[in-house]
N, C-alpha and C positions, 0 to 999 in steps of 0.2 A: 810411807809405808809404815803400818803399826807393827808392834812388837809382839812376841808370844806372851799370853796371859795364862795358859794352862799351866798350873805349878808342877805336875810330874813331868811334863816336858822340859820345863824350865830346869829343874833339879838335875834330870837326866842328862842334859845338854849343855849345862852351864859353862863347862871348860874353862876352869881357872888358868889365867896366864899371868905369870910374874913377870913384871916390868923391870928393866935394869936400873940400879941405883938406889939411893935412899932419898926419901921425900920428906919434906917439914911443912908443918902448918904454922903460918906467921900472921901476926896482924899488923896492919899499917894503916895509915891515915889517907895516904896517896898512893895509888897504883904506880909502880915502877915502870913507866911507860918504855924506857930504853930496854927492858927486859920482858915486855909484855909477851912476847912469843914463847917464853920459857916458862910461864905460869900455866899449871896444869889445871888448878881450880881456882875460882874466885867466888866469893859470897859476900854480899854486903850485910853487915850486922849493924845494929845501933852504935856499937862502940867503934866502928871501923870496919876495914875490909879483912876478911880473912883469905889469905891466898896460900895455895899448895904449890911448892916447887922443889926442885932438886936441892938437896942440902948444899952442894957446892956453889949454886946460884945466890942461896940464902947467905952463904958465907962472904961471897964477893960483895954482896949488898950490905953487909953487917947487919942482917936482920936476926933478931932473937927468935929462939925456938927451944922447946924443951923436950921434944918427941921426935926421934927419927923412924920413919915408918918404911915399910916395903909397899909397894903398889901392886894390887892384884885386879885385874879386870876379868869379869866373868864375861866370856865372849859372845854368849848367846844374846841375841838382840831380844831384850825383854822390854815389855810394854811398861809405860809409867803407871798403868792401871792395874798391872798384875797384883794379885793379893797372895802373901804367904812366902815370897822368895826371900825377903830379908830376915823376917822370923826364923826360917828354916837355917839358912846358913849361919846367922848369928848365935842361935841355940847350939848348933854342932861346934861352932867355934868356943862358945862360952864353956861347954863341957870339958874343953881342953884348956880353959884358962887363958885363952887368947882373946885380948882386947881388939876391937874391930870398930873402925870409923867407916862409915859407908857415904858414899857420894852416888847418886843416880844421875847419869847422863841420859840423853835422848835415846841412845842406842843400848848402853850397857850400864851395869852396876859395876862400882870400883870400891875396892875395899882396901883400907889402908890398916896394916897390923905392925906391930913393933917389928922392926928389922930382924931381931934375933928369932922371931916367931914364923918368918916368911915359909920356910920349907915345911914345917909342921902345919901351917895354915893350908898350904897347898895340898898336903896329904890329906887332911881332914875335909877339905872341900872336895877333893877327887873321891875319896870313901863315900861321902854323901851322895855324890852323882852316880856312883857304882852301884849303890845300894837304893837307888830310887826307881 
């Protein structure tokens, strides 16, 4: 099943959902296989693996991090071929000085914003949807 590609439909129906907890980005040389089910995101880079996981799990594993984020999921099934969605929501967040790190999954886009900015980010995204 392919996702939505029409930008106006994507924006109008993106429906941001705030996931519970604080999340961190860590870099590791080896994936912690005993906690693989707790990894939210994984990306292999030249320097090592970037993993995204709950702050509490990173603390248990004694992993270093410098940024605690809230995780927002745009619940619309967006196509990986869609054009303009990331640009639209990142511009809206930037106008409010909200940093955003984006991960595109097969079904949804996932935004990581500073934990303290979570509710403001949800409000900005909802306003963008309402005005689209």
